[in-house]
N, C-alpha and C positions, 0 to 999 in steps of 0.2 A: 109402394107396397113393401111391408116388412118381409124379409126372406124367411121361408119356412126352414125348419130343422128336422132332421131325421135321427131319432134316438132308438136304439135297440136295447132290450133287456135280455140278458143271458144268465145262465146258471144251470146247475143240474136239477134233477127231479126233487121237488119239495122245497126249492129255494124261495118260492113265493112270487114268482114273476108275474103271473096273471093278476093276483091281488094287488101287487104294487103298481102294475101298469095302470089299472083302473084308478087307483088313488093318485098317482102322479098326473094322469090325464085330468082328473077333477081339479087338482091344485093349479095346473096350468090354465085351465078354463077360467078359474077365479081371477087370474091375471089378465083376462081378456083375449086369450089366444084361441084360435080354432085348432082343435086337436082331433086327429084321426087315430083311432085305436085299431090295430090290426095284429096279425099273427102269422107264424110260419110253422109248418107248411100251411099255406092258405092265403087269405087276404084278398083274393080276386076269384071270379067265377071259375076260371080254368084251374087256378092253384088249389081251390077247395076240392075240385074233382080229383086232382092228383093226391091231395091229402088223404082222401078216403082210401085210395089204393095203397098208400104208404103205411098207414097206421092200423090197418085191419089185416086179418089173415095170420098164418103161421109165421114163426120167427124166420123160417127159411123161404118165405114167399119170394123175396127178391135177392139176387146176388148183390154183394157190396157195390159192384160197378153199376148195376141197374138202379139200385137205390140212390146212389149219388147223382146219376143222370136225372132221375125223377125229381129229386130235390132241386137241382139246378134249373130244370124246366119250370117247376112251380115258381121258383124265385124270379125267373125272367118275366113271367106273366104278372106276378105280384108287383114288381117294380114298374112295368110298363102301364098297367091298368089302374093301379091304386097309389103307389108311393110318389112317382114323379108328378102326376097331375095335382096331387095335394100340395106338394112342395112348391109347384109353380104358381099356385094361387095364394101362397103365403102361410099355409097351415103347418102345424107341427105334426109329425107322424111318429107314433110310438108303436114299436113292433115287439111282440112277445116272440123272441128268437129271430135270428137272421143268419147271415153267412157263418158266424163263428160257431153256431150249433152244428152246421154241416162239417166244419173243420174238426170239431171236437168229437162228434159222433161217427160220421162216415170216414173220418181220418184214422180210425182204429182198424188195423189189419192191412189189407193188400193195397189200399190207396194211401198215398202220402198227402201231407198238407199242400205240397206243390201241385198235386193232381187236383185237389178240390179247388184251389185258387185258379188253376187253369180253366176248369169248367166254369167258374164264376166269371172269368175274363171273357170267355166265349159267349156265355149266355146273357151276361148282364153288364158287359163292358167294365168290369171291375168296380162297380158302384159300391160305396161303403157308407155306413152311418156317419153323421157328424160326431156322435159319441155312442159308445157301447158301455152300458152299466152292467157290470158282472156282479150278481148277487151271490155272496159267499156265506156258507154255513158249514159247521163241522159235520162230518159224514153221518154220525149217529142222529143228530138233530134233523138233518135233511131227510134221512130214511124214515124217521118217525113221522114227519109231516106228510111225506108221500103216502105212507100207509094209512094215515088218518084220512087223507083226501080220497084215495082210490079204493081202499079196502082190498078186496081180492081182484079188482078189475083194473087191468093196466093195458095200454096199447102194446103193439109188438116191439116197440123200441124201449119204452119205459120199463117193460118187464124183463129186460136182459139182466144177466148176472151182476152181482155187486162188484166184481173185479172190473167189469166193463165200465160201470159208472164211476169207479175210482179213477180209471184211466181218462175218462172224459173230464173229470174235475181237474186232474193234473194238466190236461191240455188247456183248459180255460185259464188256469193259473199261469201257464207259459205265455199265452196270448197277452195277458195283462202285463207281464214282465217285459215282453219283447215289443209291445205296441202301446206303451203307456200313454202316449199322446191321445189315442183314441179310446182305449179300453181302460175303464176305471173300476177297480174293485170296490164294492160297497158291502159293508157288514150287514147281513140280513137277519141277525139275531135280535131278540127283544121285541117290544110291542110294535105292531104294524105301523102305527102312526109315527113312531120314531124312525123306522126304516125309511118312510116316505120323506121325512125331513133330510135324511142323509142323501137320498137320491136328488132332491132339489139342490142341495149344496153341491153335488157333483156336476150339475149342469148350470150353475149360477152364472158362469162366465159366458154362456151362450144366450142367456135371456135378454130380450130387448129392454 
């Protein structure tokens, strides 16, 4: 049996992760691979229940520590119920967000990157993707895409202030610089089909 691979797609609001995940999954299926498309928070029954708690309600519904714990709990269930079983049968798993989103978003403020990684070590034994594809866009273009997609409707995290999202983008950039073996930046500008080709190029060495 060919070993499965786990690929996460990361990036800020409006980077096109969901669109590109579907396109990348389709391209991999053409190559004869079984592909599981999933997302965070969510991806399993328990994690989807936690997702509803995390993304609805007021901005102050959860303290930073409670929010980080909920994300870690959702991820633990996601890995146990969805990701590991798929990898064990040889499937490729593509996830719209994973640990690096928690590091970038929940790591702003009173929790450090080390705190988020400690929660992940406890909840998920430090499990990481084979590759993380970081979709990058200039801030103005990303904001315009997000507005076109969401209009006036955003979840409690996506609706945070622009300086928060700028700090998130800076954190993602730092991860790509510091963990370049795993995290690969991919230019998300231009036609969607061109971006998909760039993503395929970024995982070419993992393909059977």
